[in-house]
N, C-alpha and C positions, 0 to 999 in steps of 0.2 A: 502732706506728711506721709500718708498711706502709700502713695505712689513712689515716693522717695525710698521708703523702707523696703517696699516690694522690689524695686529696681535694684537696690543694694544686695538684697538676698539673691535675686536672680543672677546678677553679675557674679557674685561670689560662688554660687553653685555651678555656674557655667565654667568659671575658672577651675574649680575642683574637678569637674568632669573632664576638661581638656588636659589638666596637669597629670592626674593619676598618682602623684606623689604627695605624701602627707607629712613632710618634715616641718618642724616649727618655722624655719625660714620661709619655705614656700607657702605655708598657710598664712603667715603674716604678710608676705609679698602679695598674695591673692587679695586679702582684705584691703591692703593699701591701694592696689590697682582698682579694685571695685569702688573704693571711696574716691579716688581721683576721677574716675569716669563719672560717678554720680555728681561730683562737684562741677565738672565741665558741663554735664547735661543740665544741671540746675542753672548754671550761668547762661547757657544758651536758651533757657526757658522751654525745654522740650520734655520735662517730666510732668506729664498731665495725662488725662484719660485717653487722649489721642496718641501721644507718643509712647505710652506704656499702658496698653489697655488690659490691665490685670482684672478689671471689673468683669470681663467676659468669663474668666475662670473656667469652671467645668464645662460650660456650654462650648467654649472654644476647643477643648480637648475632644469632646464628642464630635464636633464639626470636623476637626483635623483628621480624625480616624475615618469618618465618612469620605472626606475629600481624598485621602490616600487610596481608598478602595476605588473611587471614581477615576483617579489618575491611572491606576493599574488597568481598569476596564477599558478606558479610552486608549491607552497605550497599546493594548492588545488589538483593539479595533483598527487603529491606524496602521499597525504592523500588517494586519490582514489585507488592508487596502493596498499598501505598498507592495506586498508580495503577490498580489493578484495579477495574473498575466495581462489583463486589460486595463489595469490601474484605474478603477472606477471612481475618479474624483469628479466633483462638481463644485468648485470653489464658489462660495456664496457669502454675501454681506447681508447682515440683518441689523435693523435698529429696533430697540425695544426699551420700555420703561422699567427700570428696576424698582423694587418696592422698598429699598432701604432708605432710611431717613438721615442717618448720621454719616459723616465723612468716613469713619472707620468701617462702617457697613458697606459703603460703596466701594472703598478700596479693597476690602476683603472679597467682595463679589467679583470685581474686575480682575483681581489677581488670581482668583480661583479659576475663572474662565481661561485665563492665559496659561495657568499651570496644567490644565487638562489638555493632553495632546489632541491636536486636530482643530483647536479653536484658539483664537487670540483676540483680546479686547484691543481694538484700534483706538477708540475714543471713549472716554468715560467722563460724562458730565452729570451733574445732579439732574436726575429725571430722564437721562437718555444714555444708552450704551450703543456703540457700533462694534459689532463682532464679526470677524471673518472665520468661516469654517471651511475645512477641507472638503466637506460634503454638505449638500443642502440640508440633509436631515440633522447633521451635527450642528450647523449654524442655527437652524430653526428650533433645535432642542433647547437653546438658551432662553427662548421666550416663555415666560410663565413657567419656569422650570422648578424642579425639586431643589436645585442649588439656590435659587432665589428665595424659596421658602425657608431653607435651612440657614442661609446667611441672616435672614430677618429674625429667625428664632435665636440665632447666636447673638445678635446684637440686642435682643430683648424686645423687639417690636413685633415679632410674628407669632 
């Protein structure tokens, strides 16, 4: 029930954010749309801790802020590599064992690696990731990384 209510509130707030208009008709259309999406989501049985991980709460917000900073830093580093006259790339694949236990944690970690410029998660299995990096140091930086520790802390296991 908690996940359904939080999903309804999230959907309605998202509607209000995108709409920007607060007439009675649009407010009621927004709640109607949010209720319809909630009904479909419940029928599809996707309203759970994995489909709507509201339980992560403030830890997720702290993680997203940190991830945003890391994306900017990596974007700057990749830009310098691209603009360097000798284009000093050294494409590398690395395999490593992530420390996350839940599916949500594994997906968050794999997606965070992919969102960070210069690296991409090629394979994500429980207990093993295969990551490609534009440089050897970037790829090897994923092994036992701060990102791994922060994702584990976000999921509540670290």
